[in-house]
TORKOL-4160 file (C-alpha; in steps of 0.2 Angstrom, whole numbers, padded with zeros to 4 digits, m for minus):
285
<pt num="1" X="0399" Y="0505" Z="0662"/>
<pt num="2" X="0406" Y="0491" Z="0652"/>
<pt num="3" X="0402" Y="0475" Z="0664"/>
<pt num="4" X="0413" Y="0460" Z="0668"/>
<pt num="5" X="0404" Y="0446" Z="0661"/>
<pt num="6" X="0405" Y="0429" Z="0671"/>
<pt num="7" X="0405" Y="0418" Z="0654"/>
<pt num="8" X="0403" Y="0418" Z="0635"/>
<pt num="9" X="0386" Y="0407" Z="0640"/>
<pt num="10" X="0378" Y="0423" Z="0647"/>
<pt num="11" X="0377" Y="0431" Z="0630"/>
<pt num="12" X="0378" Y="0417" Z="0618"/>
<pt num="13" X="0359" Y="0414" Z="0614"/>
<pt num="14" X="0360" Y="0432" Z="0607"/>
<pt num="15" X="0370" Y="0427" Z="0593"/>
<pt num="16" X="0371" Y="0416" Z="0578"/>
<pt num="17" X="0390" Y="0417" Z="0575"/>
<pt num="18" X="0407" Y="0423" Z="0582"/>
<pt num="19" X="0422" Y="0431" Z="0574"/>
<pt num="20" X="0436" Y="0429" Z="0587"/>
<pt num="21" X="0454" Y="0434" Z="0586"/>
<pt num="22" X="0466" Y="0420" Z="0588"/>
<pt num="23" X="0482" Y="0428" Z="0594"/>
<pt num="24" X="0478" Y="0434" Z="0612"/>
<pt num="25" X="0461" Y="0425" Z="0614"/>
<pt num="26" X="0464" Y="0407" Z="0608"/>
<pt num="27" X="0482" Y="0406" Z="0610"/>
<pt num="28" X="0498" Y="0416" Z="0616"/>
<pt num="29" X="0510" Y="0411" Z="0603"/>
<pt num="30" X="0516" Y="0395" Z="0614"/>
<pt num="31" X="0501" Y="0386" Z="0621"/>
<pt num="32" X="0481" Y="0388" Z="0618"/>
<pt num="33" X="0470" Y="0392" Z="0631"/>
<pt num="34" X="0459" Y="0377" Z="0635"/>
<pt num="35" X="0445" Y="0388" Z="0642"/>
<pt num="36" X="0444" Y="0398" Z="0626"/>
<pt num="37" X="0444" Y="0382" Z="0616"/>
<pt num="38" X="0429" Y="0375" Z="0626"/>
<pt num="39" X="0420" Y="0391" Z="0625"/>
<pt num="40" X="0421" Y="0392" Z="0605"/>
<pt num="41" X="0417" Y="0373" Z="0603"/>
<pt num="42" X="0401" Y="0375" Z="0615"/>
<pt num="43" X="0396" Y="0390" Z="0606"/>
<pt num="44" X="0399" Y="0382" Z="0588"/>
<pt num="45" X="0389" Y="0367" Z="0594"/>
<pt num="46" X="0374" Y="0374" Z="0600"/>
<pt num="47" X="0372" Y="0393" Z="0593"/>
<pt num="48" X="0382" Y="0394" Z="0576"/>
<pt num="49" X="0398" Y="0396" Z="0566"/>
<pt num="50" X="0415" Y="0401" Z="0573"/>
<pt num="51" X="0427" Y="0411" Z="0561"/>
<pt num="52" X="0444" Y="0414" Z="0566"/>
<pt num="53" X="0451" Y="0430" Z="0562"/>
<pt num="54" X="0469" Y="0436" Z="0562"/>
<pt num="55" X="0482" Y="0449" Z="0557"/>
<pt num="56" X="0494" Y="0435" Z="0553"/>
<pt num="57" X="0503" Y="0440" Z="0537"/>
<pt num="58" X="0503" Y="0422" Z="0529"/>
<pt num="59" X="0488" Y="0414" Z="0519"/>
<pt num="60" X="0476" Y="0404" Z="0532"/>
<pt num="61" X="0482" Y="0387" Z="0527"/>
<pt num="62" X="0497" Y="0390" Z="0536"/>
<pt num="63" X="0489" Y="0397" Z="0551"/>
<pt num="64" X="0477" Y="0380" Z="0551"/>
<pt num="65" X="0495" Y="0371" Z="0551"/>
<pt num="66" X="0502" Y="0383" Z="0565"/>
<pt num="67" X="0486" Y="0378" Z="0576"/>
<pt num="68" X="0486" Y="0360" Z="0573"/>
<pt num="69" X="0505" Y="0362" Z="0580"/>
<pt num="70" X="0498" Y="0370" Z="0596"/>
<pt num="71" X="0485" Y="0356" Z="0597"/>
<pt num="72" X="0470" Y="0367" Z="0594"/>
<pt num="73" X="0456" Y="0355" Z="0591"/>
<pt num="74" X="0447" Y="0360" Z="0573"/>
<pt num="75" X="0430" Y="0358" Z="0583"/>
<pt num="76" X="0432" Y="0374" Z="0589"/>
<pt num="77" X="0431" Y="0384" Z="0572"/>
<pt num="78" X="0425" Y="0383" Z="0556"/>
<pt num="79" X="0437" Y="0393" Z="0544"/>
<pt num="80" X="0451" Y="0405" Z="0546"/>
<pt num="81" X="0453" Y="0421" Z="0538"/>
<pt num="82" X="0470" Y="0430" Z="0538"/>
<pt num="83" X="0477" Y="0447" Z="0534"/>
<pt num="84" X="0487" Y="0438" Z="0522"/>
<pt num="85" X="0473" Y="0431" Z="0513"/>
<pt num="86" X="0467" Y="0449" Z="0508"/>
<pt num="87" X="0484" Y="0456" Z="0508"/>
<pt num="88" X="0488" Y="0445" Z="0492"/>
<pt num="89" X="0473" Y="0455" Z="0483"/>
<pt num="90" X="0481" Y="0472" Z="0489"/>
<pt num="91" X="0498" Y="0468" Z="0482"/>
<pt num="92" X="0491" Y="0463" Z="0465"/>
<pt num="93" X="0480" Y="0480" Z="0465"/>
<pt num="94" X="0496" Y="0489" Z="0465"/>
<pt num="95" X="0500" Y="0485" Z="0448"/>
<pt num="96" X="0518" Y="0483" Z="0453"/>
<pt num="97" X="0529" Y="0468" Z="0452"/>
<pt num="98" X="0545" Y="0470" Z="0459"/>
<pt num="99" X="0542" Y="0469" Z="0479"/>
<pt num="100" X="0554" Y="0473" Z="0493"/>
<pt num="101" X="0549" Y="0460" Z="0505"/>
<pt num="102" X="0553" Y="0468" Z="0525"/>
<pt num="103" X="0550" Y="0452" Z="0536"/>
<pt num="104" X="0556" Y="0435" Z="0540"/>
<pt num="105" X="0557" Y="0421" Z="0527"/>
<pt num="106" X="0542" Y="0410" Z="0535"/>
<pt num="107" X="0531" Y="0424" Z="0527"/>
<pt num="108" X="0537" Y="0420" Z="0510"/>
<pt num="109" X="0519" Y="0410" Z="0508"/>
<pt num="110" X="0511" Y="0426" Z="0506"/>
<pt num="111" X="0518" Y="0427" Z="0488"/>
<pt num="112" X="0516" Y="0409" Z="0481"/>
<pt num="113" X="0506" Y="0407" Z="0466"/>
<pt num="114" X="0508" Y="0427" Z="0462"/>
<pt num="115" X="0515" Y="0435" Z="0447"/>
<pt num="116" X="0527" Y="0445" Z="0459"/>
<pt num="117" X="0546" Y="0445" Z="0461"/>
<pt num="118" X="0556" Y="0448" Z="0478"/>
<pt num="119" X="0569" Y="0460" Z="0475"/>
<pt num="120" X="0581" Y="0472" Z="0483"/>
<pt num="121" X="0578" Y="0491" Z="0491"/>
<pt num="122" X="0586" Y="0499" Z="0474"/>
<pt num="123" X="0575" Y="0490" Z="0463"/>
<pt num="124" X="0558" Y="0490" Z="0473"/>
<pt num="125" X="0544" Y="0496" Z="0464"/>
<pt num="126" X="0533" Y="0492" Z="0480"/>
<pt num="127" X="0536" Y="0487" Z="0498"/>
<pt num="128" X="0527" Y="0472" Z="0507"/>
<pt num="129" X="0530" Y="0473" Z="0525"/>
<pt num="130" X="0526" Y="0458" Z="0536"/>
<pt num="131" X="0535" Y="0460" Z="0552"/>
<pt num="132" X="0554" Y="0463" Z="0558"/>
<pt num="133" X="0567" Y="0450" Z="0552"/>
<pt num="134" X="0569" Y="0445" Z="0569"/>
<pt num="135" X="0557" Y="0451" Z="0582"/>
<pt num="136" X="0565" Y="0443" Z="0597"/>
<pt num="137" X="0578" Y="0457" Z="0596"/>
<pt num="138" X="0574" Y="0471" Z="0584"/>
<pt num="139" X="0563" Y="0486" Z="0586"/>
<pt num="140" X="0556" Y="0498" Z="0574"/>
<pt num="141" X="0572" Y="0508" Z="0576"/>
<pt num="142" X="0581" Y="0497" Z="0568"/>
<pt num="143" X="0572" Y="0501" Z="0551"/>
<pt num="144" X="0572" Y="0519" Z="0554"/>
<pt num="145" X="0584" Y="0523" Z="0540"/>
<pt num="146" X="0576" Y="0511" Z="0528"/>
<pt num="147" X="0559" Y="0517" Z="0531"/>
<pt num="148" X="0564" Y="0536" Z="0529"/>
<pt num="149" X="0572" Y="0531" Z="0511"/>
<pt num="150" X="0557" Y="0521" Z="0505"/>
<pt num="151" X="0544" Y="0535" Z="0512"/>
<pt num="152" X="0555" Y="0548" Z="0501"/>
<pt num="153" X="0553" Y="0537" Z="0485"/>
<pt num="154" X="0535" Y="0538" Z="0488"/>
<pt num="155" X="0533" Y="0517" Z="0485"/>
<pt num="156" X="0516" Y="0509" Z="0488"/>
<pt num="157" X="0518" Y="0500" Z="0505"/>
<pt num="158" X="0507" Y="0485" Z="0509"/>
<pt num="159" X="0507" Y="0482" Z="0528"/>
<pt num="160" X="0502" Y="0463" Z="0529"/>
<pt num="161" X="0499" Y="0463" Z="0547"/>
<pt num="162" X="0492" Y="0478" Z="0556"/>
<pt num="163" X="0496" Y="0472" Z="0573"/>
<pt num="164" X="0509" Y="0484" Z="0582"/>
<pt num="165" X="0513" Y="0472" Z="0596"/>
<pt num="166" X="0508" Y="0455" Z="0602"/>
<pt num="167" X="0511" Y="0445" Z="0617"/>
<pt num="168" X="0522" Y="0429" Z="0614"/>
<pt num="169" X="0522" Y="0418" Z="0629"/>
<pt num="170" X="0521" Y="0433" Z="0640"/>
<pt num="171" X="0533" Y="0445" Z="0631"/>
<pt num="172" X="0528" Y="0460" Z="0620"/>
<pt num="173" X="0536" Y="0460" Z="0602"/>
<pt num="174" X="0534" Y="0472" Z="0587"/>
<pt num="175" X="0525" Y="0467" Z="0573"/>
<pt num="176" X="0522" Y="0474" Z="0555"/>
<pt num="177" X="0510" Y="0488" Z="0560"/>
<pt num="178" X="0524" Y="0496" Z="0572"/>
<pt num="179" X="0534" Y="0498" Z="0554"/>
<pt num="180" X="0520" Y="0504" Z="0543"/>
<pt num="181" X="0517" Y="0519" Z="0557"/>
<pt num="182" X="0535" Y="0522" Z="0556"/>
<pt num="183" X="0533" Y="0524" Z="0537"/>
<pt num="184" X="0519" Y="0534" Z="0539"/>
<pt num="185" X="0528" Y="0546" Z="0551"/>
<pt num="186" X="0540" Y="0549" Z="0537"/>
<pt num="187" X="0528" Y="0555" Z="0524"/>
<pt num="188" X="0524" Y="0538" Z="0517"/>
<pt num="189" X="0506" Y="0531" Z="0515"/>
<pt num="190" X="0505" Y="0513" Z="0520"/>
<pt num="191" X="0489" Y="0502" Z="0515"/>
<pt num="192" X="0482" Y="0492" Z="0529"/>
<pt num="193" X="0468" Y="0478" Z="0524"/>
<pt num="194" X="0469" Y="0467" Z="0539"/>
<pt num="195" X="0459" Y="0472" Z="0555"/>
<pt num="196" X="0453" Y="0484" Z="0559"/>
<pt num="197" X="0449" Y="0488" Z="0540"/>
<pt num="198" X="0434" Y="0483" Z="0531"/>
<pt num="199" X="0442" Y="0470" Z="0518"/>
<pt num="200" X="0447" Y="0456" Z="0530"/>
<pt num="201" X="0429" Y="0458" Z="0538"/>
<pt num="202" X="0421" Y="0457" Z="0521"/>
<pt num="203" X="0431" Y="0441" Z="0520"/>
<pt num="204" X="0426" Y="0433" Z="0537"/>
<pt num="205" X="0409" Y="0437" Z="0535"/>
<pt num="206" X="0409" Y="0428" Z="0519"/>
<pt num="207" X="0415" Y="0413" Z="0528"/>
<pt num="208" X="0403" Y="0415" Z="0542"/>
<pt num="209" X="0388" Y="0415" Z="0529"/>
<pt num="210" X="0395" Y="0400" Z="0520"/>
<pt num="211" X="0397" Y="0390" Z="0536"/>
<pt num="212" X="0380" Y="0394" Z="0541"/>
<pt num="213" X="0372" Y="0390" Z="0525"/>
<pt num="214" X="0362" Y="0408" Z="0525"/>
<pt num="215" X="0366" Y="0426" Z="0527"/>
<pt num="216" X="0370" Y="0431" Z="0546"/>
<pt num="217" X="0364" Y="0448" Z="0550"/>
<pt num="218" X="0377" Y="0458" Z="0558"/>
<pt num="219" X="0366" Y="0461" Z="0573"/>
<pt num="220" X="0368" Y="0443" Z="0576"/>
<pt num="221" X="0387" Y="0442" Z="0575"/>
<pt num="222" X="0399" Y="0445" Z="0590"/>
<pt num="223" X="0417" Y="0449" Z="0589"/>
<pt num="224" X="0430" Y="0443" Z="0602"/>
<pt num="225" X="0447" Y="0450" Z="0604"/>
<pt num="226" X="0460" Y="0457" Z="0615"/>
<pt num="227" X="0466" Y="0472" Z="0605"/>
<pt num="228" X="0459" Y="0489" Z="0605"/>
<pt num="229" X="0467" Y="0497" Z="0590"/>
<pt num="230" X="0462" Y="0481" Z="0579"/>
<pt num="231" X="0449" Y="0470" Z="0586"/>
<pt num="232" X="0438" Y="0483" Z="0596"/>
<pt num="233" X="0440" Y="0496" Z="0582"/>
<pt num="234" X="0435" Y="0484" Z="0569"/>
<pt num="235" X="0420" Y="0479" Z="0578"/>
<pt num="236" X="0417" Y="0498" Z="0581"/>
<pt num="237" X="0419" Y="0502" Z="0561"/>
<pt num="238" X="0409" Y="0487" Z="0556"/>
<pt num="239" X="0394" Y="0490" Z="0569"/>
<pt num="240" X="0397" Y="0473" Z="0577"/>
<pt num="241" X="0395" Y="0469" Z="0595"/>
<pt num="242" X="0411" Y="0465" Z="0603"/>
<pt num="243" X="0416" Y="0456" Z="0618"/>
<pt num="244" X="0434" Y="0463" Z="0625"/>
<pt num="245" X="0447" Y="0449" Z="0632"/>
<pt num="246" X="0459" Y="0460" Z="0646"/>
<pt num="247" X="0473" Y="0447" Z="0648"/>
<pt num="248" X="0480" Y="0450" Z="0630"/>
<pt num="249" X="0491" Y="0464" Z="0624"/>
<pt num="250" X="0484" Y="0477" Z="0636"/>
<pt num="251" X="0484" Y="0467" Z="0651"/>
<pt num="252" X="0496" Y="0478" Z="0661"/>
<pt num="253" X="0486" Y="0493" Z="0659"/>
<pt num="254" X="0472" Y="0486" Z="0670"/>
<pt num="255" X="0480" Y="0481" Z="0686"/>
<pt num="256" X="0482" Y="0463" Z="0691"/>
<pt num="257" X="0479" Y="0451" Z="0675"/>
<pt num="258" X="0468" Y="0438" Z="0685"/>
<pt num="259" X="0458" Y="0453" Z="0691"/>
<pt num="260" X="0458" Y="0469" Z="0681"/>
<pt num="261" X="0451" Y="0484" Z="0689"/>
<pt num="262" X="0433" Y="0487" Z="0681"/>
<pt num="263" X="0434" Y="0506" Z="0682"/>
<pt num="264" X="0450" Y="0507" Z="0672"/>
<pt num="265" X="0444" Y="0495" Z="0659"/>
<pt num="266" X="0429" Y="0505" Z="0656"/>
<pt num="267" X="0439" Y="0521" Z="0656"/>
<pt num="268" X="0450" Y="0515" Z="0643"/>
<pt num="269" X="0437" Y="0509" Z="0632"/>
<pt num="270" X="0430" Y="0526" Z="0632"/>
<pt num="271" X="0446" Y="0534" Z="0628"/>
<pt num="272" X="0447" Y="0525" Z="0614"/>
<pt num="273" X="0430" Y="0527" Z="0608"/>
<pt num="274" X="0426" Y="0510" Z="0605"/>
<pt num="275" X="0412" Y="0500" Z="0613"/>
<pt num="276" X="0410" Y="0483" Z="0621"/>
<pt num="277" X="0395" Y="0473" Z="0627"/>
<pt num="278" X="0407" Y="0468" Z="0640"/>
<pt num="279" X="0423" Y="0463" Z="0645"/>
<pt num="280" X="0431" Y="0444" Z="0652"/>
<pt num="281" X="0449" Y="0442" Z="0659"/>
<pt num="282" X="0449" Y="0427" Z="0647"/>
<pt num="283" X="0437" Y="0418" Z="0635"/>
<pt num="284" X="0427" Y="0406" Z="0647"/>
<pt num="285" X="0410" Y="0398" Z="0646"/>
């Protein structure tokens, strides 16, 4: 049975590096969690590097700027790796240049410096999905007919953010992964490179080794995350220990956010067929 941990300090000596989720662990899109910042800062000072890992569809530089705006201190991490970073290569690997972008304009940095051209639906040779145009009011249903047409054309479809939903300041909003699922349901074949897929972990581990100054074995790494289909599934695929944070997107499944039911957490992890060395309501030292 997965056990509740009192704090990261109980297991920190077992590891030489952390790969931590951002949204749902470090912040909720509105404010950062001071306990999580303190925990990662302490680990980084005494045990090893901390790499922040996110399915955000923009390059890491823009995410660092976002963290700065939220006043997340840079002392709590060594580097950031994003789904946007690895999606750039996936876009180029299609061999296509005319791209239909599905998502908000704020994600346009994904294409900077690439020999790609954003075009309308009729001209498109491929699709790059970063999210919903307005995730405050829209749902995947609003994209149903578009996704049907794109699937029928058998266009390459790169999902630059595999998250299905995120918790933004207490409200769940849809992400690009929910549109990719709908595209797949209509017969399309989306490409995912963010969590839980291998490309983003390869990039994150490379950053961890760089920050450490020497290779770190996977047995000495810890993944921290709040999402079962991305963070916990990614850890399972990579055979890396994982710490589950219950107060993120699955919080309502486990009872009171501040005091989840241990048995319900364990049963859910078993049902999802993923492993966790333990769980905490929020990351704390």
